[in-house]
C-alpha positions as CSV (number, residue, x, y, z in Angstrom):
1,X,3.5,-5.9,-24.3
2,X,0.7,-7.6,-22.3
3,X,3.2,-8.9,-19.8
4,X,4.6,-5.4,-19.1
5,X,1.1,-4.1,-18.6
6,X,0.1,-6.9,-16.3
7,X,3.3,-6.5,-14.3
8,X,2.8,-2.8,-14.0
9,X,-0.8,-3.2,-12.8
10,X,0.3,-5.8,-10.2
11,X,3.1,-3.5,-8.9
12,X,0.7,-0.5,-8.7
13,X,-1.9,-2.7,-6.9
14,X,0.7,-4.0,-4.4
15,X,1.9,-0.4,-3.7
16,X,-1.6,0.8,-3.0
17,X,-2.2,-2.1,-0.6
18,X,1.1,-1.5,1.2
19,X,0.4,2.2,1.6
20,X,-3.2,1.7,2.7
21,X,-2.1,-0.7,5.4
22,X,0.6,1.7,6.6
23,X,-2.0,4.5,6.9
24,X,-4.4,2.2,8.7
25,X,-1.7,1.1,11.1
26,X,-0.7,4.8,11.8
27,X,-4.3,5.7,12.5
28,X,-4.8,2.6,14.7
29,X,-2.2,3.9,17.3
30,X,-4.7,6.6,18.3
31,X,-3.8,8.6,21.4
32,X,-1.1,6.2,22.5
33,X,1.5,8.0,20.4
34,X,0.7,11.4,21.9
35,X,2.3,12.8,25.0
36,X,0.0,13.4,27.9
37,X,-0.8,17.0,28.9
38,X,0.9,16.5,32.3
39,X,4.1,15.2,30.6
40,X,4.1,18.2,28.2
41,X,3.6,20.6,31.1
42,X,6.4,19.0,33.1
43,X,8.7,19.2,30.1
44,X,7.9,22.9,29.5
45,X,8.4,23.7,33.2
46,X,11.8,21.9,33.4
47,X,13.0,23.8,30.3
48,X,11.3,27.1,31.0
49,X,14.4,29.2,30.3
50,X,14.7,27.8,26.8
51,X,10.9,28.2,26.3
52,X,11.0,31.8,27.3
53,X,14.1,32.5,25.2
54,X,12.4,31.0,22.1
55,X,9.2,32.9,22.8
56,X,11.1,36.2,22.9
57,X,13.0,35.4,19.7
58,X,9.8,34.6,17.9
59,X,8.2,37.9,19.0
60,X,5.9,37.1,21.9
61,X,5.3,40.1,24.2
62,X,6.1,40.1,27.9
63,X,2.3,39.9,28.7
64,X,1.9,36.8,26.5
65,X,4.9,35.1,28.1
66,X,3.6,35.9,31.5
67,X,0.2,34.3,30.7
68,X,2.0,31.1,29.3
69,X,4.2,31.0,32.4
70,X,1.2,31.2,34.7
71,X,-0.5,28.3,32.8
72,X,2.6,26.1,32.7
73,X,4.0,26.8,36.1
74,X,0.7,27.1,37.8
75,X,1.3,30.6,39.2
76,X,-1.4,33.1,38.9
């Protein structure tokens, strides 16, 4: 019975260590994993027809879409 308890405690401890290292590694990447604002804007501009279609399907008004278009495409 003691052997089972010790084994269980070791497995739980090892699991905690593994998950804490995974979380630490995920946090350590910082901003490197995020796309830059310019890359995001370029992607939206290249795919504007799909962006606009999705916006309409989700209920955005024409005025809201026009504001987004002006911000993304740089037209004011």
